[in-house]
Backbone bond lengths (Angstrom), bond angles and torsions (degrees), N, CA, C in turn:
res aa  C-N    CA-C-N  psi(-1)  N-CA   C-N-CA  omega(-1)  CA-C   N-CA-C  phi
1 M - - - 1.448 - - 1.538 110.36 -
2 F 1.328 118.20 -50.40 1.452 120.77 -179.43 1.520 110.00 -87.19
3 G 1.322 114.90 136.79 1.453 121.52 173.13 1.506 108.89 -97.91
4 K 1.284 116.62 -137.73 1.468 120.73 -178.73 1.523 111.88 -82.83
5 F 1.314 113.65 166.28 1.441 121.47 171.90 1.514 108.17 -62.31
6 D 1.351 118.22 141.68 1.455 121.01 -178.54 1.533 111.19 -108.28
7 H 1.342 117.48 -57.99 1.454 119.87 179.50 1.528 110.96 -161.34
8 V 1.322 114.17 167.93 1.461 122.08 176.74 1.526 107.52 -128.49
9 V 1.329 115.68 142.45 1.464 121.01 176.88 1.524 107.80 -112.98
10 I 1.332 115.20 129.07 1.469 121.83 -179.22 1.532 107.54 -119.51
11 L 1.307 115.63 125.78 1.462 122.20 178.79 1.531 108.82 -87.57
12 V 1.340 116.10 127.53 1.462 121.85 177.91 1.525 108.20 -126.69
13 S 1.317 116.51 157.21 1.466 119.49 -179.26 1.531 112.19 -80.31
14 D 1.325 117.01 -26.92 1.467 121.78 -176.99 1.522 107.90 -140.05
15 I 1.333 116.24 120.31 1.465 119.72 -175.76 1.518 111.81 -65.57
16 E 1.329 118.28 -37.00 1.467 120.19 179.50 1.522 110.84 -65.39
17 A 1.326 117.43 -43.50 1.468 120.87 177.86 1.532 109.85 -64.79
18 G 1.334 116.98 -39.00 1.452 120.37 177.66 1.529 112.17 -62.30
19 I 1.318 115.73 -42.59 1.465 120.00 177.90 1.528 110.37 -63.90
20 R 1.326 116.83 -43.07 1.465 119.34 177.91 1.523 111.37 -59.49
21 T 1.328 116.55 -38.83 1.472 120.02 179.29 1.530 110.33 -68.05
22 W 1.316 117.29 -54.19 1.456 120.84 -172.01 1.536 112.64 -74.62
23 A 1.318 117.42 -36.34 1.465 119.86 178.97 1.518 111.26 -90.01
24 G 1.303 116.53 -50.88 1.459 120.34 -174.81 1.517 114.57 -72.61
25 Q 1.319 117.37 -52.86 1.447 120.67 -176.54 1.521 113.32 -83.29
26 I 1.324 117.17 -47.71 1.466 120.15 -177.19 1.528 110.78 -79.60
27 G 1.341 117.33 -31.59 1.455 120.71 174.52 1.514 116.34 97.09
28 M 1.319 117.68 18.01 1.464 120.61 177.56 1.527 109.39 -82.63
29 T 1.316 115.57 156.58 1.455 121.26 -178.29 1.527 110.37 -92.71
30 L 1.329 116.53 122.58 1.446 122.01 175.27 1.518 107.59 -70.53
31 T 1.333 117.18 123.02 1.444 122.96 -175.69 1.528 111.98 -95.39
32 H 1.335 115.96 -41.49 1.466 119.89 -172.49 1.527 108.72 -162.03
33 R 1.314 115.40 148.80 1.466 122.25 173.40 1.507 109.06 -126.75
34 S 1.342 115.90 150.24 1.458 119.16 174.25 1.521 108.79 -153.51
35 D 1.314 115.07 163.59 1.461 122.73 175.46 1.518 108.44 -125.43
36 N 1.320 115.13 145.50 1.450 122.07 175.42 1.529 107.55 -126.02
37 P 1.355 117.22 85.05 1.455 119.55 -175.27 1.527 114.21 -63.31
38 Q 1.335 117.82 -26.80 1.459 120.47 179.30 1.534 110.96 -62.77
39 V 1.325 117.21 -36.61 1.455 122.38 -178.98 1.525 110.65 -96.72
40 G 1.342 117.26 -14.51 1.449 120.77 -175.91 1.513 112.18 74.15
41 L 1.337 115.87 54.80 1.449 120.61 -171.45 1.527 111.60 -140.34
42 A 1.329 116.04 136.24 1.459 122.87 170.33 1.524 106.81 -110.36
43 V 1.328 117.33 140.85 1.453 121.48 -173.52 1.528 109.57 -134.24
44 A 1.331 115.18 141.62 1.473 121.52 175.10 1.526 107.46 -133.08
45 F 1.335 116.45 137.99 1.461 122.00 -176.80 1.519 110.58 -116.54
46 F 1.324 115.89 141.57 1.456 123.81 176.66 1.533 106.09 -127.97
47 K 1.322 116.71 101.53 1.461 122.28 -174.27 1.534 110.84 -92.88
48 F 1.325 114.83 144.23 1.461 121.69 177.40 1.527 109.59 -105.14
49 A 1.323 116.38 165.97 1.480 122.72 -177.19 1.525 112.72 -57.19
50 D 1.332 117.70 -30.64 1.467 120.22 -177.90 1.540 112.17 -88.94
51 N 1.339 117.00 13.09 1.470 124.17 -179.50 1.515 115.55 74.02
52 T 1.333 118.69 2.75 1.445 119.62 170.11 1.529 106.45 -77.45
53 F 1.341 116.18 164.42 1.462 117.37 -177.98 1.514 112.01 -158.31
54 I 1.324 113.98 161.88 1.451 123.17 170.30 1.515 106.40 -104.87
55 E 1.317 116.23 135.01 1.461 122.29 177.52 1.524 107.66 -119.11
56 L 1.322 116.79 116.70 1.444 121.49 174.12 1.537 108.04 -91.99
57 V 1.326 116.83 134.69 1.461 120.74 176.85 1.521 108.60 -127.30
58 A 1.342 116.43 141.58 1.454 122.58 178.55 1.511 109.35 -141.91
59 P 1.317 116.89 136.36 1.478 119.45 176.64 1.516 110.27 -67.31
60 T 1.338 116.00 145.60 1.457 120.83 178.05 1.527 112.32 -109.62
61 R 1.326 115.81 -3.69 1.462 119.72 176.35 1.530 109.04 -152.50
62 D 1.309 116.62 156.18 1.466 122.63 -174.27 1.515 114.61 -66.41
63 D 1.350 118.46 -24.00 1.451 120.24 -178.29 1.537 112.62 -93.50
64 S 1.323 117.23 7.44 1.455 121.95 176.98 1.524 109.95 -70.28
65 P 1.350 118.25 143.14 1.462 119.11 175.13 1.539 111.97 -59.18
66 Y 1.326 115.80 -27.76 1.460 119.32 179.16 1.528 111.46 -72.82
67 A 1.334 116.87 -29.79 1.470 120.17 175.45 1.534 108.75 -66.09
68 E 1.317 116.38 -39.42 1.473 119.96 178.02 1.523 110.15 -64.86
69 M 1.330 117.76 -43.78 1.468 120.89 177.09 1.515 111.01 -58.97
70 L 1.318 115.33 -41.98 1.453 120.93 -179.87 1.524 110.92 -63.59
71 R 1.316 117.44 -42.45 1.466 120.79 177.90 1.536 110.99 -64.62
72 E 1.334 117.09 -39.18 1.456 121.46 -176.65 1.529 112.85 -76.93
73 R 1.339 117.04 -40.86 1.460 119.99 -170.93 1.526 115.53 -118.46
74 G 1.336 116.86 -13.34 1.456 120.42 -177.46 1.518 110.99 78.19
75 E 1.313 114.65 -175.87 1.467 120.23 179.74 1.528 110.71 -72.55
76 G 1.316 115.25 157.47 1.463 119.94 174.06 1.510 112.94 138.88
77 L 1.318 114.16 -166.65 1.453 122.24 -177.46 1.518 110.50 -58.70
78 R 1.319 116.96 127.41 1.454 122.17 177.58 1.524 111.56 -107.25
79 L 1.341 116.67 -36.29 1.453 119.42 -171.74 1.517 111.16 -159.31
80 L 1.333 116.35 142.65 1.467 123.22 167.77 1.527 106.62 -112.37
81 S 1.301 116.76 139.57 1.447 121.34 178.32 1.519 110.72 -122.11
82 F 1.338 115.51 130.01 1.448 121.58 179.38 1.530 109.24 -121.08
83 Q 1.314 115.63 142.17 1.440 119.95 176.60 1.526 110.26 -74.97
84 V 1.325 114.86 144.93 1.461 121.45 173.89 1.534 107.37 -126.71
85 D 1.317 116.00 148.22 1.462 120.98 179.65 1.528 110.47 -66.90
86 D 1.317 117.28 -43.41 1.458 122.71 -177.32 1.518 108.22 -143.39
87 L 1.318 117.16 116.10 1.461 121.60 -175.46 1.522 111.87 -60.83
88 D 1.324 117.72 -44.88 1.450 120.70 -178.54 1.526 112.22 -63.12
89 V 1.311 117.02 -41.29 1.468 121.20 177.61 1.522 110.29 -65.19
90 A 1.326 117.27 -42.82 1.466 121.22 179.54 1.523 110.49 -62.18
91 V 1.336 116.98 -44.08 1.472 121.44 178.99 1.533 109.73 -61.21
92 A 1.328 116.84 -45.08 1.469 119.87 -179.10 1.525 111.60 -62.94
93 E 1.340 115.84 -44.32 1.477 119.47 -179.90 1.521 111.39 -64.32
94 L 1.321 117.32 -45.83 1.467 120.56 -178.24 1.521 111.24 -67.99
95 S 1.324 116.84 -41.49 1.475 120.25 176.76 1.522 110.81 -60.40
96 G 1.322 116.10 -40.39 1.458 120.66 179.08 1.513 112.36 -64.62
97 R 1.299 118.02 -24.22 1.467 122.62 177.33 1.530 112.41 -90.25
98 G 1.333 116.29 0.81 1.459 119.07 179.32 1.511 115.49 83.60
99 V 1.344 116.75 15.81 1.477 120.69 -179.76 1.528 108.51 -76.65
100 A 1.329 116.18 132.03 1.470 121.91 177.98 1.530 109.52 -73.79
101 L 1.334 116.49 125.00 1.461 121.87 -177.40 1.527 110.37 -121.87
102 R 1.311 115.71 153.76 1.472 123.73 176.16 1.516 106.78 -125.06
103 G 1.340 116.53 138.90 1.464 121.13 175.14 1.515 114.40 86.51
104 V 1.325 117.62 13.79 1.474 119.86 179.06 1.518 108.78 -60.33
105 G 1.339 115.90 134.69 1.452 121.75 -177.39 1.520 112.69 94.61
106 T 1.333 116.48 -4.77 1.461 121.05 175.61 1.534 108.41 -115.47
107 D 1.318 117.15 -179.00 1.457 119.27 177.91 1.538 111.25 -92.27
108 R 1.322 117.43 6.66 1.469 123.16 178.67 1.525 108.51 -123.90
109 V 1.321 115.83 93.02 1.472 121.08 -177.04 1.524 109.17 -112.27
110 F 1.327 114.84 138.28 1.459 122.15 -177.24 1.521 110.25 -130.80
111 I 1.321 115.87 146.41 1.472 121.25 167.85 1.520 105.54 -86.13
112 E 1.322 115.56 126.21 1.466 120.70 -179.18 1.533 110.29 -64.65
113 P 1.327 116.57 147.54 1.471 120.11 -178.71 1.532 113.75 -55.94
114 E 1.311 118.28 -34.39 1.472 119.05 -179.36 1.532 113.36 -65.79
115 S 1.328 116.60 -17.35 1.467 120.27 176.49 1.521 112.91 -99.11
116 A 1.343 116.97 2.02 1.469 119.53 -174.76 1.533 112.31 -142.89
117 S 1.315 115.51 49.42 1.476 121.16 175.15 1.519 112.88 54.57
118 G 1.345 117.19 35.06 1.433 121.63 175.14 1.525 115.83 86.78
119 I 1.340 117.47 4.30 1.480 121.47 -178.10 1.522 109.60 -109.61
120 L 1.338 116.96 133.56 1.450 121.95 171.83 1.507 107.99 -76.97
121 I 1.339 117.04 127.24 1.466 121.49 -178.14 1.510 109.28 -120.08
122 Q 1.325 115.84 129.33 1.453 121.15 177.22 1.517 109.54 -97.52
123 L 1.318 115.72 138.81 1.469 122.15 173.61 1.522 107.08 -96.70
124 W 1.309 117.24 113.63 1.473 122.07 -175.08 1.533 109.19 -111.30
125 P 1.334 118.97 115.28 1.470 119.89 177.39 1.523 110.63 -57.86
126 K 1.328 115.87 128.95 1.468 120.68 -171.51 1.524 113.16 -60.83
127 D 1.326 117.47 -25.34 1.461 120.18 -178.51 1.521 113.41 -92.45
128 R 1.343 117.91 -0.70 1.468 120.29 -179.26 1.522 109.30 -84.29
129 P 1.323 117.23 123.28 1.480 119.30 178.07 1.529 109.95 -75.79
130 H 1.312 115.51 157.15 1.451 121.12 173.07 1.538 106.85 -93.30
131 R 1.326 116.40 121.35 1.465 120.76 -175.91 1.516 113.55 -56.33
132 W 1.331 116.34 -38.83 1.462 119.84 -176.85 1.520 112.43 -64.89
133 Q 1.335 118.82 -26.87 1.460 119.87 -175.80 1.528 112.07 -68.38
134 A 1.317 118.35 -32.94 1.466 120.84 174.92 1.525 109.61 -65.99
135 L 1.323 116.48 -41.11 1.460 120.84 178.56 1.524 111.51 -66.77
136 A 1.337 116.10 -39.21 1.442 120.81 -175.82 1.537 112.07 -61.84
137 S 1.307 116.30 -34.20 1.479 118.46 -179.78 1.535 110.85 -70.24
138 A 1.332 117.18 -19.78 1.455 120.34 -178.03 1.536 113.38 -102.13
139 V 1.329 117.34 -8.66 1.470 120.95 -174.85 1.506 109.95 -115.80
140 K 1.304 116.85 128.82 1.451 122.06 176.18 1.530 108.75 -84.34
141 T 1.354 117.22 137.74 1.451 121.45 -173.64 1.524 114.08 -97.48
142 D 1.316 119.72 -6.08 1.464 118.51 -178.89 1.497 113.18 -110.95
């Protein structure tokens, strides 16, 4: 059912500080940046050769749902994403095992943290492209 690891989302309080940490101190290459003003979110991507990636997210305003998450949980791991061969089959198998799921019936399905040792897990169909990756190849980040 599960394929390879797809990506990880890390919540940070300040996107610029997060980029300095992950690019400057740790040495990863910043691939792409974007903003989502509707949600109040700044995002930075660090892509690896195998197309897996780290996604840093930071709230850009106090009423953002991500600002609330930050206040409640602090910075750190927000989500792990794993590829699945078939989303509907994965949902059926996990539901049959009693795993708590969020987003069933949509194209964004997650295993609830209470069913996964406190970690939110996204089920990502292996054939679904990431929209930002097409943009990243056309946008220079420096």
